[in-house]
Biotite code that builds the C-alpha atoms (Angstrom):
import biotite.structure as struc

atoms = struc.array([
    struc.Atom([-54.498, 29.647, 29.882], chain_id="A", res_id=1, res_name="MET", atom_name="CA", element="C"),
    struc.Atom([-55.220, 27.882, 33.152], chain_id="A", res_id=2, res_name="ASP", atom_name="CA", element="C"),
    struc.Atom([-58.598, 26.664, 31.897], chain_id="A", res_id=3, res_name="LYS", atom_name="CA", element="C"),
    struc.Atom([-56.978, 24.898, 28.957], chain_id="A", res_id=4, res_name="TYR", atom_name="CA", element="C"),
    struc.Atom([-54.529, 23.131, 31.259], chain_id="A", res_id=5, res_name="ILE", atom_name="CA", element="C"),
    struc.Atom([-57.345, 22.060, 33.585], chain_id="A", res_id=6, res_name="LEU", atom_name="CA", element="C"),
    struc.Atom([-59.380, 20.719, 30.664], chain_id="A", res_id=7, res_name="VAL", atom_name="CA", element="C"),
    struc.Atom([-56.357, 18.834, 29.353], chain_id="A", res_id=8, res_name="LEU", atom_name="CA", element="C"),
    struc.Atom([-55.664, 17.324, 32.769], chain_id="A", res_id=9, res_name="LEU", atom_name="CA", element="C"),
    struc.Atom([-59.329, 16.385, 33.113], chain_id="A", res_id=10, res_name="GLY", atom_name="CA", element="C"),
    struc.Atom([-59.291, 14.597, 29.764], chain_id="A", res_id=11, res_name="VAL", atom_name="CA", element="C"),
    struc.Atom([-56.137, 12.708, 30.720], chain_id="A", res_id=12, res_name="LEU", atom_name="CA", element="C"),
    struc.Atom([-57.480, 11.737, 34.153], chain_id="A", res_id=13, res_name="VAL", atom_name="CA", element="C"),
    struc.Atom([-60.680, 10.409, 32.586], chain_id="A", res_id=14, res_name="MET", atom_name="CA", element="C"),
    struc.Atom([-59.007, 8.932, 29.491], chain_id="A", res_id=15, res_name="GLY", atom_name="CA", element="C"),
    struc.Atom([-56.180, 6.960, 31.059], chain_id="A", res_id=16, res_name="ILE", atom_name="CA", element="C"),
    struc.Atom([-58.394, 4.574, 33.093], chain_id="A", res_id=17, res_name="PRO", atom_name="CA", element="C"),
    struc.Atom([-60.703, 4.065, 30.092], chain_id="A", res_id=18, res_name="ILE", atom_name="CA", element="C"),
    struc.Atom([-57.718, 3.330, 27.857], chain_id="A", res_id=19, res_name="ALA", atom_name="CA", element="C"),
    struc.Atom([-56.201, 0.713, 30.159], chain_id="A", res_id=20, res_name="PHE", atom_name="CA", element="C"),
    struc.Atom([-59.313, -0.760, 31.845], chain_id="A", res_id=21, res_name="VAL", atom_name="CA", element="C"),
    struc.Atom([-62.212, -2.178, 29.873], chain_id="A", res_id=22, res_name="SER", atom_name="CA", element="C"),
    struc.Atom([-65.417, -0.441, 31.073], chain_id="A", res_id=23, res_name="PRO", atom_name="CA", element="C"),
    struc.Atom([-67.702, -3.451, 30.546], chain_id="A", res_id=24, res_name="ASP", atom_name="CA", element="C"),
    struc.Atom([-65.627, -6.062, 32.402], chain_id="A", res_id=25, res_name="THR", atom_name="CA", element="C"),
    struc.Atom([-63.513, -3.855, 34.659], chain_id="A", res_id=26, res_name="GLY", atom_name="CA", element="C"),
    struc.Atom([-60.377, -5.802, 33.776], chain_id="A", res_id=27, res_name="GLU", atom_name="CA", element="C"),
    struc.Atom([-57.117, -4.516, 32.376], chain_id="A", res_id=28, res_name="LEU", atom_name="CA", element="C"),
    struc.Atom([-56.966, -4.625, 28.609], chain_id="A", res_id=29, res_name="ARG", atom_name="CA", element="C"),
    struc.Atom([-54.251, -6.869, 27.154], chain_id="A", res_id=30, res_name="PRO", atom_name="CA", element="C"),
    struc.Atom([-53.637, -4.125, 24.569], chain_id="A", res_id=31, res_name="GLN", atom_name="CA", element="C"),
    struc.Atom([-54.199, -0.557, 25.804], chain_id="A", res_id=32, res_name="PRO", atom_name="CA", element="C"),
    struc.Atom([-56.644, 1.423, 23.687], chain_id="A", res_id=33, res_name="PHE", atom_name="CA", element="C"),
    struc.Atom([-54.300, 4.256, 22.739], chain_id="A", res_id=34, res_name="LEU", atom_name="CA", element="C"),
    struc.Atom([-56.649, 5.563, 20.049], chain_id="A", res_id=35, res_name="GLY", atom_name="CA", element="C"),
    struc.Atom([-58.199, 7.836, 22.661], chain_id="A", res_id=36, res_name="LEU", atom_name="CA", element="C"),
    struc.Atom([-55.033, 9.906, 22.731], chain_id="A", res_id=37, res_name="PHE", atom_name="CA", element="C"),
    struc.Atom([-54.874, 10.665, 19.008], chain_id="A", res_id=38, res_name="TYR", atom_name="CA", element="C"),
])
């Protein structure tokens, strides 16, 4: 059970910056890319 929680936390920690910061420019997105969380 702990492994699943760690994987979920890892995905969130990696996904949140990608969703709110554009990787190519490094700037905040005007519209967060929430498609990563579906």
